[in-house]
Steps between C-alpha positions, in 0.01 A plus 500: 500500500383844390423546134657803339156585355376607844660841471448773248842552347594860572837661534552360849761768548293792619198541718158549347357833611224492756617207711493721810129565447435126481682451830300780662172362365586157637571647841163676490309185408676298770446770762130522417455123518695472824307778674162373379582150621624622839185710551282211377317745278199306364510694172830325425394143429764228458454533124570874509798451733635230268475738205677779688777263605534363146525855366769582755697192400467579130615859557801388708607250233453753222706760688786254545493381139465849355790624711707223337377595153271205431135397522302174507296391201183464711380584848380173650678407821673220310632747242612744769677225694679378187613852414627558854683165505663584169599854600591430864613134505446333836361808674132405512542127558325521838211704359437331165263229618281743694483735204410216264223387735340843471432429130245232592249758624460680169534355155386795293723497192276263302159663454337162433656338806465803729505378861517683833512317832530748789747401771377431850552766764761276667726524190536879514766526778731267307448697180576826681819348642600373156449845348699664780788254451499573128495873574808463721680291240421743217603799712833330572555421131413853394750640748784282368 
């Protein structure tokens, strides 16, 4: 069950300006990560690729929420998933678990409990696929 507190209460009736830029930024982050991974560019470590993918996912979610006139309270993957589930019921069911698993690599909201565990190189293809699936879903929702 999604708590109502997971979304910032806004009008919900009109889009928040700038959502298109968030979508474009997300596409750029995902494209960069995908190309770097395909070329096996050593400058793009798994940690850097993870961060690019996470930024793409955050931008896609923000574009979708803003277009619907709402925003999440926070930007952890858990918060983004909750906001998407609340705004687009049932649409991200197949992606939720993968998105939530991405939170385990960086716990950076608590400065005292700050923890980063870089993913292994073998995790990157799945993360790229997850981000691409979310991109497709968000693009479909934005078009409807």
